[in-house]
All heavy atoms as a GROMACS GRO file, in nm:
protein
  646
    1MET      N    1  15.968  13.535   7.917
    1MET     CA    2  16.012  13.619   8.025
    1MET      C    3  16.153  13.571   8.073
    1MET      O    4  16.169  13.443   8.092
    1MET     CB    5  15.911  13.622   8.147
    1MET     CG    6  15.954  13.706   8.253
    1MET     SD    7  15.820  13.704   8.377
    1MET     CE    8  15.900  13.800   8.508
    2SER      N    9  16.247  13.656   8.078
    2SER     CA   10  16.372  13.609   8.121
    2SER      C   11  16.405  13.634   8.270
    2SER      O   12  16.332  13.722   8.335
    2SER     CB   13  16.490  13.670   8.040
    2SER     OG   14  16.487  13.824   8.066
    3GLU      N   15  16.490  13.562   8.336
    3GLU     CA   16  16.522  13.578   8.466
    3GLU      C   17  16.675  13.607   8.486
    3GLU      O   18  16.752  13.565   8.395
    3GLU     CB   19  16.482  13.460   8.552
    3GLU     CG   20  16.338  13.441   8.560
    3GLU     CD   21  16.294  13.332   8.648
    3GLU    OE1   22  16.368  13.301   8.743
    3GLU    OE2   23  16.187  13.276   8.642
    4VAL      N   24  16.706  13.664   8.591
    4VAL     CA   25  16.862  13.694   8.611
    4VAL      C   26  16.928  13.568   8.677
    4VAL      O   27  16.868  13.500   8.758
    4VAL     CB   28  16.874  13.808   8.705
    4VAL    CG1   29  17.016  13.836   8.734
    4VAL    CG2   30  16.815  13.934   8.640
    5MET      N   31  17.051  13.538   8.625
    5MET     CA   32  17.125  13.430   8.676
    5MET      C   33  17.265  13.479   8.678
    5MET      O   34  17.308  13.534   8.577
    5MET     CB   35  17.110  13.305   8.593
    5MET     CG   36  17.181  13.184   8.642
    5MET     SD   37  17.145  13.033   8.548
    5MET     CE   38  17.276  13.034   8.449
    6THR      N   39  17.341  13.456   8.783
    6THR     CA   40  17.480  13.496   8.800
    6THR      C   41  17.563  13.365   8.770
    6THR      O   42  17.544  13.263   8.831
    6THR     CB   43  17.515  13.557   8.929
    6THR    OG1   44  17.426  13.663   8.944
    6THR    CG2   45  17.650  13.596   8.939
    7ILE      N   46  17.669  13.376   8.686
    7ILE     CA   47  17.764  13.267   8.664
    7ILE      C   48  17.909  13.326   8.682
    7ILE      O   49  17.923  13.441   8.664
    7ILE     CB   50  17.742  13.203   8.532
    7ILE    CG1   51  17.777  13.301   8.419
    7ILE    CG2   52  17.603  13.137   8.518
    7ILE    CD1   53  17.791  13.238   8.279
    8ARG      N   54  17.990  13.223   8.714
    8ARG     CA   55  18.136  13.262   8.722
    8ARG      C   56  18.213  13.203   8.603
    8ARG      O   57  18.188  13.081   8.574
    8ARG     CB   58  18.194  13.218   8.853
    8ARG     CG   59  18.139  13.284   8.967
    8ARG     CD   60  18.213  13.244   9.097
    8ARG     NE   61  18.155  13.301   9.212
    8ARG     CZ   62  18.192  13.418   9.254
    8ARG    NH1   63  18.294  13.499   9.198
    8ARG    NH2   64  18.138  13.473   9.363
    9VAL      N   65  18.291  13.276   8.535
    9VAL     CA   66  18.379  13.227   8.425
    9VAL      C   67  18.512  13.278   8.453
    9VAL      O   68  18.535  13.383   8.521
    9VAL     CB   69  18.322  13.267   8.282
    9VAL    CG1   70  18.193  13.216   8.261
    9VAL    CG2   71  18.328  13.422   8.274
   10ASP      N   72  18.612  13.208   8.401
   10ASP     CA   73  18.748  13.256   8.409
   10ASP      C   74  18.776  13.384   8.330
   10ASP      O   75  18.692  13.418   8.240
   10ASP     CB   76  18.853  13.142   8.370
   10ASP     CG   77  18.830  13.104   8.226
   10ASP    OD1   78  18.889  13.177   8.143
   10ASP    OD2   79  18.771  12.996   8.202
   11ARG      N   80  18.872  13.459   8.358
   11ARG     CA   81  18.908  13.585   8.303
   11ARG      C   82  18.924  13.575   8.154
   11ARG      O   83  18.873  13.660   8.075
   11ARG     CB   84  19.039  13.632   8.366
   11ARG     CG   85  19.056  13.786   8.340
   11ARG     CD   86  19.163  13.840   8.424
   11ARG     NE   87  19.130  13.850   8.566
   11ARG     CZ   88  19.202  13.841   8.674
   11ARG    NH1   89  19.324  13.832   8.654
   11ARG    NH2   90  19.152  13.847   8.792
   12LYS      N   91  18.989  13.467   8.103
   12LYS     CA   92  19.004  13.453   7.954
   12LYS      C   93  18.869  13.428   7.881
   12LYS      O   94  18.860  13.497   7.777
   12LYS     CB   95  19.107  13.337   7.939
   12LYS     CG   96  19.140  13.320   7.800
   12LYS     CD   97  19.244  13.213   7.773
   12LYS     CE   98  19.275  13.192   7.620
   12LYS     NZ   99  19.370  13.076   7.602
   13THR      N  100  18.786  13.348   7.945
   13THR     CA  101  18.664  13.330   7.874
   13THR      C  102  18.574  13.460   7.880
   13THR      O  103  18.508  13.490   7.783
   13THR     CB  104  18.583  13.220   7.949
   13THR    OG1  105  18.656  13.098   7.937
   13THR    CG2  106  18.448  13.198   7.885
   14LYS      N  107  18.582  13.536   7.982
   14LYS     CA  108  18.509  13.658   7.994
   14LYS      C  109  18.562  13.756   7.880
   14LYS      O  110  18.483  13.824   7.819
   14LYS     CB  111  18.519  13.716   8.132
   14LYS     CG  112  18.445  13.851   8.140
   14LYS     CD  113  18.460  13.913   8.283
   14LYS     CE  114  18.391  14.046   8.276
   14LYS     NZ  115  18.431  14.134   8.391
   15SER      N  116  18.684  13.760   7.866
   15SER     CA  117  18.748  13.849   7.767
   15SER      C  118  18.705  13.809   7.630
   15SER      O  119  18.668  13.894   7.545
   15SER     CB  120  18.897  13.852   7.778
   15SER     OG  121  18.959  13.920   7.682
   16ARG      N  122  18.711  13.682   7.607
   16ARG     CA  123  18.668  13.628   7.470
   16ARG      C  124  18.525  13.658   7.450
   16ARG      O  125  18.488  13.702   7.332
   16ARG     CB  126  18.694  13.475   7.465
   16ARG     CG  127  18.846  13.441   7.458
   16ARG     CD  128  18.867  13.299   7.478
   16ARG     NE  129  18.821  13.225   7.367
   16ARG     CZ  130  18.779  13.103   7.367
   16ARG    NH1  131  18.799  13.027   7.469
   16ARG    NH2  132  18.726  13.035   7.266
   17LEU      N  133  18.437  13.643   7.547
   17LEU     CA  134  18.300  13.677   7.528
   17LEU      C  135  18.280  13.820   7.505
   17LEU      O  136  18.189  13.866   7.417
   17LEU     CB  137  18.224  13.637   7.661
   17LEU     CG  138  18.069  13.659   7.662
   17LEU    CD1  139  18.005  13.579   7.546
   17LEU    CD2  140  18.012  13.609   7.800
   18GLU      N  141  18.352  13.902   7.569
   18GLU     CA  142  18.344  14.058   7.549
   18GLU      C  143  18.375  14.087   7.405
   18GLU      O  144  18.311  14.170   7.339
   18GLU     CB  145  18.434  14.133   7.647
   18GLU     CG  146  18.370  14.131   7.792
   18GLU     CD  147  18.475  14.184   7.891
   18GLU    OE1  148  18.599  14.184   7.859
   18GLU    OE2  149  18.428  14.210   8.000
   19LYS      N  150  18.482  14.018   7.351
   19LYS     CA  151  18.531  14.054   7.215
   19LYS      C  152  18.416  14.001   7.112
   19LYS      O  153  18.394  14.068   7.018
   19LYS     CB  154  18.664  13.980   7.190
   19LYS     CG  155  18.774  14.052   7.252
   19LYS     CD  156  18.904  13.974   7.227
   19LYS     CE  157  19.016  14.033   7.308
   19LYS     NZ  158  19.139  13.953   7.299
   20LEU      N  159  18.365  13.880   7.145
   20LEU     CA  160  18.262  13.826   7.053
   20LEU      C  161  18.139  13.914   7.058
   20LEU      O  162  18.074  13.944   6.951
   20LEU     CB  163  18.231  13.682   7.099
   20LEU     CG  164  18.135  13.614   7.017
   20LEU    CD1  165  18.180  13.590   6.861
   20LEU    CD2  166  18.103  13.475   7.075
   21ALA      N  167  18.099  13.959   7.174
   21ALA     CA  168  17.989  14.044   7.190
   21ALA      C  169  17.998  14.178   7.107
   21ALA      O  170  17.916  14.218   7.040
   21ALA     CB  171  17.958  14.080   7.330
   22LYS      N  172  18.121  14.235   7.120
   22LYS     CA  173  18.142  14.357   7.041
   22LYS      C  174  18.144  14.336   6.891
   22LYS      O  175  18.082  14.400   6.810
   22LYS     CB  176  18.284  14.413   7.079
   22LYS     CG  177  18.315  14.546   7.020
   22LYS     CD  178  18.438  14.607   7.069
   22LYS     CE  179  18.463  14.735   7.014
   22LYS     NZ  180  18.586  14.806   7.061
   23ALA      N  181  18.204  14.220   6.847
   23ALA     CA  182  18.211  14.190   6.709
   23ALA      C  183  18.078  14.150   6.640
   23ALA      O  184  18.059  14.179   6.524
   23ALA     CB  185  18.306  14.072   6.684
   24THR      N  186  17.990  14.099   6.726
   24THR     CA  187  17.856  14.060   6.675
   24THR      C  188  17.749  14.161   6.707
   24THR      O  189  17.633  14.140   6.670
   24THR     CB  190  17.810  13.928   6.729
   24THR    OG1  191  17.813  13.930   6.868
   24THR    CG2  192  17.911  13.817   6.686
   25ASP      N  193  17.789  14.268   6.779
   25ASP     CA  194  17.691  14.371   6.814
   25ASP      C  195  17.576  14.307   6.899
   25ASP      O  196  17.462  14.345   6.887
   25ASP     CB  197  17.638  14.442   6.694
   25ASP     CG  198  17.575  14.582   6.738
   25ASP    OD1  199  17.615  14.646   6.833
   25ASP    OD2  200  17.484  14.630   6.664
   26ARG      N  201  17.615  14.222   6.994
   26ARG     CA  202  17.522  14.157   7.087
   26ARG      C  203  17.574  14.179   7.224
   26ARG      O  204  17.691  14.215   7.244
   26ARG     CB  205  17.517  14.004   7.054
   26ARG     CG  206  17.462  13.970   6.922
   26ARG     CD  207  17.317  13.994   6.918
   26ARG     NE  208  17.258  13.929   6.794
   26ARG     CZ  209  17.133  13.926   6.770
   26ARG    NH1  210  17.043  13.967   6.855
   26ARG    NH2  211  17.091  13.871   6.661
   27THR      N  212  17.486  14.162   7.327
   27THR     CA  213  17.535  14.174   7.461
   27THR      C  214  17.596  14.042   7.507
   27THR      O  215  17.568  13.934   7.446
   27THR     CB  216  17.412  14.209   7.552
   27THR    OG1  217  17.323  14.098   7.557
   27THR    CG2  218  17.342  14.335   7.504
   28LYS      N  219  17.681  14.053   7.613
   28LYS     CA  220  17.742  13.931   7.667
   28LYS      C  221  17.622  13.841   7.721
   28LYS      O  222  17.634  13.720   7.700
   28LYS     CB  223  17.834  13.971   7.781
   28LYS     CG  224  17.960  14.036   7.733
   28LYS     CD  225  18.054  14.070   7.854
   28LYS     CE  226  17.991  14.176   7.941
   28LYS     NZ  227  18.066  14.218   8.056
   29SER      N  228  17.527  13.900   7.776
   29SER     CA  229  17.413  13.825   7.837
   29SER      C  230  17.341  13.745   7.723
   29SER      O  231  17.315  13.631   7.743
   29SER     CB  232  17.315  13.914   7.908
   29SER     OG  233  17.372  13.972   8.023
   30TYR      N  234  17.325  13.814   7.612
   30TYR     CA  235  17.250  13.747   7.498
   30TYR      C  236  17.335  13.628   7.452
   30TYR      O  237  17.281  13.516   7.428
   30TYR     CB  238  17.232  13.840   7.381
   30TYR     CG  239  17.177  13.773   7.261
   30TYR    CD1  240  17.042  13.754   7.247
   30TYR    CD2  241  17.259  13.726   7.162
   30TYR    CE1  242  16.987  13.695   7.133
   30TYR    CE2  243  17.209  13.666   7.045
   30TYR     CZ  244  17.077  13.648   7.041
   30TYR     OH  245  17.019  13.584   6.930
   31LEU      N  246  17.468  13.643   7.428
   31LEU     CA  247  17.548  13.541   7.378
   31LEU      C  248  17.564  13.420   7.485
   31LEU      O  249  17.547  13.298   7.443
   31LEU     CB  250  17.690  13.584   7.347
   31LEU     CG  251  17.696  13.688   7.231
   31LEU    CD1  252  17.840  13.742   7.216
   31LEU    CD2  253  17.638  13.626   7.108
   32ALA      N  254  17.571  13.462   7.614
   32ALA     CA  255  17.577  13.349   7.713
   32ALA      C  256  17.449  13.275   7.714
   32ALA      O  257  17.453  13.157   7.729
   32ALA     CB  258  17.611  13.411   7.854
   33ALA      N  259  17.333  13.340   7.715
   33ALA     CA  260  17.202  13.278   7.714
   33ALA      C  261  17.184  13.187   7.595
   33ALA      O  262  17.130  13.073   7.607
   33ALA     CB  263  17.090  13.382   7.722
   34GLU      N  264  17.224  13.233   7.478
   34GLU     CA  265  17.220  13.144   7.357
   34GLU      C  266  17.304  13.016   7.370
   34GLU      O  267  17.266  12.911   7.329
   34GLU     CB  268  17.256  13.235   7.234
   34GLU     CG  269  17.159  13.326   7.190
   34GLU     CD  270  17.028  13.259   7.149
   34GLU    OE1  271  17.020  13.166   7.066
   34GLU    OE2  272  16.920  13.292   7.206
   35ALA      N  273  17.421  13.035   7.427
   35ALA     CA  274  17.521  12.931   7.442
   35ALA      C  275  17.458  12.826   7.543
   35ALA      O  276  17.463  12.699   7.518
   35ALA     CB  277  17.652  12.978   7.494
   36ILE      N  278  17.400  12.867   7.652
   36ILE     CA  279  17.344  12.788   7.748
   36ILE      C  280  17.219  12.709   7.692
   36ILE      O  281  17.197  12.594   7.704
   36ILE     CB  282  17.298  12.863   7.878
   36ILE    CG1  283  17.432  12.910   7.953
   36ILE    CG2  284  17.213  12.786   7.969
   36ILE    CD1  285  17.406  13.006   8.055
   37ARG      N  286  17.141  12.792   7.614
   37ARG     CA  287  17.018  12.732   7.555
   37ARG      C  288  17.061  12.614   7.461
   37ARG      O  289  17.003  12.509   7.463
   37ARG     CB  290  16.942  12.836   7.477
   37ARG     CG  291  16.801  12.785   7.429
   37ARG     CD  292  16.725  12.903   7.359
   37ARG     NE  293  16.691  13.010   7.451
   37ARG     CZ  294  16.756  13.127   7.451
   37ARG    NH1  295  16.851  13.153   7.364
   37ARG    NH2  296  16.726  13.228   7.538
   38ALA      N  297  17.160  12.639   7.372
   38ALA     CA  298  17.208  12.533   7.275
   38ALA      C  299  17.262  12.414   7.354
   38ALA      O  300  17.235  12.307   7.320
   38ALA     CB  301  17.314  12.600   7.182
   39TYR      N  302  17.336  12.441   7.467
   39TYR     CA  303  17.399  12.326   7.537
   39TYR      C  304  17.280  12.247   7.606
   39TYR      O  305  17.281  12.119   7.592
   39TYR     CB  306  17.483  12.383   7.653
   39TYR     CG  307  17.545  12.279   7.737
   39TYR    CD1  308  17.662  12.218   7.705
   39TYR    CD2  309  17.484  12.243   7.857
   39TYR    CE1  310  17.717  12.123   7.786
   39TYR    CE2  311  17.539  12.142   7.940
   39TYR     CZ  312  17.656  12.082   7.899
   39TYR     OH  313  17.707  11.986   7.988
   40VAL      N  314  17.181  12.313   7.659
   40VAL     CA  315  17.070  12.245   7.716
   40VAL      C  316  16.990  12.168   7.621
   40VAL      O  317  16.953  12.044   7.643
   40VAL     CB  318  16.984  12.338   7.799
   40VAL    CG1  319  16.852  12.270   7.847
   40VAL    CG2  320  17.052  12.388   7.924
   41ASP      N  321  16.965  12.223   7.505
   41ASP     CA  322  16.890  12.151   7.396
   41ASP      C  323  16.966  12.028   7.358
   41ASP      O  324  16.896  11.919   7.342
   41ASP     CB  325  16.867  12.245   7.275
   41ASP     CG  326  16.771  12.351   7.289
   41ASP    OD1  327  16.697  12.356   7.389
   41ASP    OD2  328  16.771  12.454   7.210
   42LEU      N  329  17.090  12.034   7.336
   42LEU     CA  330  17.166  11.922   7.287
   42LEU      C  331  17.169  11.807   7.397
   42LEU      O  332  17.141  11.693   7.361
   42LEU     CB  333  17.308  11.958   7.262
   42LEU     CG  334  17.414  11.847   7.229
   42LEU    CD1  335  17.368  11.779   7.102
   42LEU    CD2  336  17.550  11.897   7.214
   43ASN      N  337  17.196  11.846   7.519
   43ASN     CA  338  17.195  11.743   7.622
   43ASN      C  339  17.065  11.683   7.658
   43ASN      O  340  17.049  11.564   7.683
   43ASN     CB  341  17.267  11.799   7.746
   43ASN     CG  342  17.415  11.808   7.726
   43ASN    OD1  343  17.488  11.714   7.742
   43ASN    ND2  344  17.464  11.922   7.676
   44GLU      N  345  16.951  11.766   7.651
   44GLU     CA  346  16.819  11.711   7.664
   44GLU      C  347  16.792  11.602   7.566
   44GLU      O  348  16.739  11.499   7.592
   44GLU     CB  349  16.717  11.816   7.668
   44GLU     CG  350  16.696  11.895   7.792
   44GLU     CD  351  16.596  12.004   7.783
   44GLU    OE1  352  16.554  12.048   7.668
   44GLU    OE2  353  16.551  12.037   7.895
   45TRP      N  354  16.826  11.637   7.439
   45TRP     CA  355  16.802  11.544   7.326
   45TRP      C  356  16.884  11.422   7.344
   45TRP      O  357  16.824  11.312   7.333
   45TRP     CB  358  16.842  11.612   7.195
   45TRP     CG  359  16.847  11.515   7.085
   45TRP    CD1  360  16.738  11.479   7.004
   45TRP    CD2  361  16.965  11.450   7.031
   45TRP    NE1  362  16.786  11.387   6.909
   45TRP    CE2  363  16.918  11.366   6.922
   45TRP    CE3  364  17.095  11.446   7.070
   45TRP    CZ2  365  17.014  11.287   6.853
   45TRP    CZ3  366  17.183  11.371   6.999
   45TRP    CH2  367  17.136  11.288   6.892
   46GLN      N  368  17.009  11.439   7.382
   46GLN     CA  369  17.089  11.314   7.396
   46GLN      C  370  17.038  11.226   7.513
   46GLN      O  371  17.034  11.104   7.490
   46GLN     CB  372  17.232  11.363   7.429
   46GLN     CG  373  17.336  11.252   7.419
   46GLN     CD  374  17.477  11.302   7.441
   46GLN    OE1  375  17.506  11.402   7.492
   46GLN    NE2  376  17.569  11.231   7.377
   47ILE      N  377  17.003  11.286   7.621
   47ILE     CA  378  16.958  11.201   7.731
   47ILE      C  379  16.820  11.134   7.693
   47ILE      O  380  16.805  11.010   7.729
   47ILE     CB  381  16.940  11.288   7.858
   47ILE    CG1  382  17.080  11.333   7.912
   47ILE    CG2  383  16.854  11.223   7.966
   47ILE    CD1  384  17.074  11.436   8.021
   48GLU      N  385  16.735  11.198   7.623
   48GLU     CA  386  16.610  11.134   7.578
   48GLU      C  387  16.644  11.021   7.486
   48GLU      O  388  16.578  10.923   7.500
   48GLU     CB  389  16.524  11.238   7.510
   48GLU     CG  390  16.384  11.177   7.488
   48GLU     CD  391  16.313  11.132   7.612
   48GLU    OE1  392  16.324  11.191   7.722
   48GLU    OE2  393  16.230  11.036   7.598
   49GLU      N  394  16.738  11.040   7.393
   49GLU     CA  395  16.768  10.928   7.303
   49GLU      C  396  16.830  10.802   7.387
   49GLU      O  397  16.800  10.696   7.353
   49GLU     CB  398  16.857  10.972   7.190
   49GLU     CG  399  16.796  11.062   7.097
   49GLU     CD  400  16.683  11.003   7.018
   49GLU    OE1  401  16.706  10.886   6.964
   49GLU    OE2  402  16.580  11.066   7.008
   50ILE      N  403  16.915  10.833   7.487
   50ILE     CA  404  16.963  10.733   7.562
   50ILE      C  405  16.852  10.651   7.636
   50ILE      O  406  16.864  10.527   7.640
   50ILE     CB  407  17.076  10.784   7.661
   50ILE    CG1  408  17.197  10.828   7.580
   50ILE    CG2  409  17.110  10.689   7.767
   50ILE    CD1  410  17.288  10.912   7.668
   51LYS      N  411  16.762  10.722   7.699
   51LYS     CA  412  16.653  10.664   7.765
   51LYS      C  413  16.571  10.568   7.669
   51LYS      O  414  16.533  10.461   7.705
   51LYS     CB  415  16.551  10.767   7.823
   51LYS     CG  416  16.618  10.836   7.946
   51LYS     CD  417  16.516  10.938   8.000
   51LYS     CE  418  16.574  11.015   8.115
   51LYS     NZ  419  16.478  11.116   8.168
   52ILE      N  420  16.545  10.623   7.546
   52ILE     CA  421  16.472  10.536   7.452
   52ILE      C  422  16.551  10.417   7.421
   52ILE      O  423  16.494  10.303   7.407
   52ILE     CB  424  16.448  10.624   7.323
   52ILE    CG1  425  16.346  10.731   7.356
   52ILE    CG2  426  16.398  10.535   7.206
   52ILE    CD1  427  16.334  10.828   7.246
   53ALA      N  428  16.681  10.421   7.397
   53ALA     CA  429  16.772  10.314   7.365
   53ALA      C  430  16.767  10.214   7.482
   53ALA      O  431  16.772  10.088   7.455
   53ALA     CB  432  16.913  10.360   7.329
   54ILE      N  433  16.782  10.253   7.592
   54ILE     CA  434  16.780  10.162   7.714
   54ILE      C  435  16.640  10.094   7.720
   54ILE      O  436  16.634   9.962   7.738
   54ILE     CB  437  16.801  10.240   7.845
   54ILE    CG1  438  16.942  10.288   7.855
   54ILE    CG2  439  16.768  10.153   7.969
   54ILE    CD1  440  16.969  10.389   7.961
   55LYS      N  441  16.526  10.150   7.695
   55LYS     CA  442  16.402  10.089   7.690
   55LYS      C  443  16.396   9.980   7.585
   55LYS      O  444  16.347   9.867   7.601
   55LYS     CB  445  16.288  10.192   7.672
   55LYS     CG  446  16.250  10.265   7.785
   55LYS     CD  447  16.131  10.359   7.759
   55LYS     CE  448  16.097  10.447   7.884
   55LYS     NZ  449  16.001  10.538   7.843
   56GLU      N  450  16.457  10.017   7.464
   56GLU     CA  451  16.456   9.913   7.358
   56GLU      C  452  16.546   9.798   7.393
   56GLU      O  453  16.508   9.682   7.367
   56GLU     CB  454  16.501   9.981   7.223
   56GLU     CG  455  16.413  10.081   7.164
   56GLU     CD  456  16.472  10.159   7.057
   56GLU    OE1  457  16.593  10.152   7.024
   56GLU    OE2  458  16.388  10.241   6.986
   57ALA      N  459  16.658   9.817   7.456
   57ALA     CA  460  16.746   9.715   7.492
   57ALA      C  461  16.684   9.635   7.596
   57ALA      O  462  16.696   9.504   7.593
   57ALA     CB  463  16.876   9.771   7.540
   58ASN      N  464  16.617   9.694   7.688
   58ASN     CA  465  16.547   9.609   7.793
   58ASN      C  466  16.437   9.520   7.736
   58ASN      O  467  16.407   9.422   7.803
   58ASN     CB  468  16.496   9.700   7.901
   58ASN     CG  469  16.604   9.767   7.998
   58ASN    OD1  470  16.710   9.710   7.994
   58ASN    ND2  471  16.577   9.872   8.058
   59THR      N  472  16.381   9.553   7.626
   59THR     CA  473  16.271   9.471   7.573
   59THR      C  474  16.339   9.384   7.470
   59THR      O  475  16.260   9.311   7.391
   59THR     CB  476  16.165   9.560   7.505
   59THR    OG1  477  16.218   9.640   7.403
   59THR    CG2  478  16.096   9.647   7.610
   60GLY      N  479  16.468   9.381   7.448
   60GLY     CA  480  16.533   9.293   7.349
   60GLY      C  481  16.529   9.342   7.208
   60GLY      O  482  16.544   9.266   7.116
   61ASP      N  483  16.493   9.468   7.184
   61ASP     CA  484  16.482   9.523   7.056
   61ASP      C  485  16.615   9.569   6.994
   61ASP      O  486  16.657   9.686   7.013
   61ASP     CB  487  16.377   9.648   7.058
   61ASP     CG  488  16.357   9.699   6.920
   61ASP    OD1  489  16.390   9.636   6.826
   61ASP    OD2  490  16.281   9.805   6.911
   62PHE      N  491  16.688   9.474   6.942
   62PHE     CA  492  16.823   9.503   6.891
   62PHE      C  493  16.820   9.502   6.739
   62PHE      O  494  16.732   9.425   6.679
   62PHE     CB  495  16.927   9.401   6.951
   62PHE     CG  496  16.943   9.414   7.091
   62PHE    CD1  497  16.884   9.323   7.179
   62PHE    CD2  498  17.025   9.514   7.150
   62PHE    CE1  499  16.894   9.331   7.313
   62PHE    CE2  500  17.044   9.515   7.282
   62PHE     CZ  501  16.987   9.428   7.367
   63ALA      N  502  16.917   9.548   6.672
   63ALA     CA  503  16.935   9.541   6.531
   63ALA      C  504  16.970   9.394   6.494
   63ALA      O  505  17.042   9.329   6.564
   63ALA     CB  506  17.042   9.631   6.484
   64THR      N  507  16.922   9.347   6.382
   64THR     CA  508  16.955   9.216   6.328
   64THR      C  509  17.099   9.228   6.267
   64THR      O  510  17.151   9.333   6.247
   64THR     CB  511  16.862   9.169   6.217
   64THR    OG1  512  16.877   9.259   6.112
   64THR    CG2  513  16.714   9.173   6.263
   65ASP      N  514  17.167   9.103   6.250
   65ASP     CA  515  17.289   9.096   6.192
   65ASP      C  516  17.282   9.171   6.051
   65ASP      O  517  17.379   9.236   6.022
   65ASP     CB  518  17.341   8.950   6.177
   65ASP     CG  519  17.372   8.896   6.312
   65ASP    OD1  520  17.389   8.970   6.412
   65ASP    OD2  521  17.385   8.763   6.328
   66GLU      N  522  17.189   9.146   5.971
   66GLU     CA  523  17.180   9.206   5.841
   66GLU      C  524  17.168   9.356   5.847
   66GLU      O  525  17.229   9.435   5.772
   66GLU     CB  526  17.062   9.149   5.759
   66GLU     CG  527  17.058   9.205   5.624
   66GLU     CD  528  17.185   9.202   5.538
   66GLU    OE1  529  17.262   9.108   5.545
   66GLU    OE2  530  17.209   9.300   5.471
   67GLU      N  531  17.097   9.411   5.950
   67GLU     CA  532  17.078   9.555   5.957
   67GLU      C  533  17.220   9.615   6.004
   67GLU      O  534  17.254   9.718   5.948
   67GLU     CB  535  16.981   9.586   6.071
   67GLU     CG  536  16.835   9.562   6.027
   67GLU     CD  537  16.745   9.576   6.149
   67GLU    OE1  538  16.773   9.534   6.264
   67GLU    OE2  539  16.620   9.615   6.115
   68LEU      N  540  17.298   9.541   6.086
   68LEU     CA  541  17.425   9.587   6.116
   68LEU      C  542  17.523   9.585   6.003
   68LEU      O  543  17.602   9.680   5.981
   68LEU     CB  544  17.487   9.497   6.237
   68LEU     CG  545  17.420   9.522   6.370
   68LEU    CD1  546  17.480   9.422   6.467
   68LEU    CD2  547  17.440   9.662   6.430
   69ARG      N  548  17.513   9.482   5.919
   69ARG     CA  549  17.599   9.476   5.810
   69ARG      C  550  17.566   9.590   5.699
   69ARG      O  551  17.655   9.647   5.643
   69ARG     CB  552  17.582   9.334   5.736
   69ARG     CG  553  17.667   9.229   5.798
   69ARG     CD  554  17.667   9.102   5.715
   69ARG     NE  555  17.541   9.034   5.706
   69ARG     CZ  556  17.503   8.947   5.803
   69ARG    NH1  557  17.581   8.907   5.902
   69ARG    NH2  558  17.380   8.879   5.792
   70ALA      N  559  17.437   9.615   5.690
   70ALA     CA  560  17.398   9.723   5.594
   70ALA      C  561  17.453   9.859   5.645
   70ALA      O  562  17.499   9.948   5.565
   70ALA     CB  563  17.245   9.735   5.594
   71VAL      N  564  17.449   9.892   5.769
   71VAL     CA  565  17.503  10.012   5.834
   71VAL      C  566  17.658  10.016   5.804
   71VAL      O  567  17.715  10.122   5.763
   71VAL     CB  568  17.462  10.032   5.978
   71VAL    CG1  569  17.543  10.145   6.036
   71VAL    CG2  570  17.314  10.055   5.989
   72THR      N  571  17.719   9.906   5.838
   72THR     CA  572  17.861   9.895   5.814
   72THR      C  573  17.905   9.926   5.670
   72THR      O  574  17.997  10.004   5.641
   72THR     CB  575  17.917   9.761   5.858
   72THR    OG1  576  17.885   9.743   5.990
   72THR    CG2  577  18.069   9.747   5.840
   73ARG      N  578  17.829   9.870   5.571
   73ARG     CA  579  17.859   9.889   5.432
   73ARG      C  580  17.839  10.038   5.395
   73ARG      O  581  17.916  10.092   5.324
   73ARG     CB  582  17.765   9.805   5.346
   73ARG     CG  583  17.807   9.654   5.333
   73ARG     CD  584  17.732   9.576   5.224
   73ARG     NE  585  17.585   9.584   5.253
   73ARG     CZ  586  17.508   9.491   5.318
   73ARG    NH1  587  17.576   9.384   5.377
   73ARG    NH2  588  17.381   9.500   5.332
   74LYS      N  589  17.731  10.093   5.455
   74LYS     CA  590  17.708  10.234   5.427
   74LYS      C  591  17.821  10.322   5.474
   74LYS      O  592  17.861  10.410   5.402
   74LYS     CB  593  17.570  10.273   5.494
   74LYS     CG  594  17.541  10.424   5.491
   74LYS     CD  595  17.419  10.454   5.569
   74LYS     CE  596  17.393  10.601   5.573
   74LYS     NZ  597  17.291  10.640   5.665
   75TRP      N  598  17.864  10.305   5.594
   75TRP     CA  599  17.978  10.380   5.653
   75TRP      C  600  18.108  10.358   5.572
   75TRP      O  601  18.182  10.452   5.558
   75TRP     CB  602  17.992  10.357   5.795
   75TRP     CG  603  17.888  10.428   5.877
   75TRP    CD1  604  17.777  10.369   5.929
   75TRP    CD2  605  17.881  10.566   5.900
   75TRP    NE1  606  17.697  10.469   5.985
   75TRP    CE2  607  17.759  10.590   5.974
   75TRP    CE3  608  17.963  10.671   5.869
   75TRP    CZ2  609  17.716  10.715   6.016
   75TRP    CZ3  610  17.922  10.805   5.917
   75TRP    CH2  611  17.799  10.818   5.986
   76ARG      N  612  18.132  10.238   5.524
   76ARG     CA  613  18.252  10.208   5.451
   76ARG      C  614  18.249  10.286   5.320
   76ARG      O  615  18.351  10.337   5.275
   76ARG     CB  616  18.275  10.061   5.437
   76ARG     CG  617  18.316   9.987   5.557
   76ARG     CD  618  18.353   9.846   5.528
   76ARG     NE  619  18.390   9.773   5.649
   76ARG     CZ  620  18.370   9.651   5.673
   76ARG    NH1  621  18.305   9.571   5.581
   76ARG    NH2  622  18.405   9.593   5.788
   77ARG      N  623  18.138  10.287   5.256
   77ARG     CA  624  18.131  10.363   5.125
   77ARG      C  625  18.146  10.506   5.145
   77ARG      O  626  18.216  10.574   5.069
   77ARG     CB  627  17.990  10.330   5.064
   77ARG     CG  628  17.971  10.208   4.994
   77ARG     CD  629  17.843  10.203   4.911
   77ARG     NE  630  17.724  10.213   4.985
   77ARG     CZ  631  17.643  10.129   5.034
   77ARG    NH1  632  17.681   9.998   5.007
   77ARG    NH2  633  17.534  10.154   5.096
   78GLY      N  634  18.091  10.556   5.257
   78GLY     CA  635  18.104  10.708   5.287
   78GLY      C  636  18.246  10.738   5.326
   78GLY      O  637  18.284  10.851   5.308
   79ALA      N  638  18.319  10.647   5.378
   79ALA     CA  639  18.454  10.677   5.424
   79ALA      C  640  18.557  10.680   5.316
   79ALA      O  641  18.663  10.737   5.328
   79ALA     CB  642  18.502  10.579   5.538
   80GLY      N  643  18.525  10.622   5.205
   80GLY     CA  644  18.616  10.602   5.095
   80GLY      C  645  18.621  10.717   5.006
   80GLY      O  646  18.684  10.811   4.978
   0.00000   0.00000   0.00000
């Protein structure tokens, strides 16, 4: 079940949203709701991961020197 919510956006963003809605044959409301949903999903995930990392740090659960070297080697190979 959806609920009504009013938001304010600048004129340029509104115009861009209208063009996108027309190009995708979707409503502005649908696109705005999808954008908000994606933003909330991403930020909820990120905050949860930060909370988990803080708990691990508070219990002294850190990566070993060898684990850090392995990750560094992996990223160096991927960057080349």
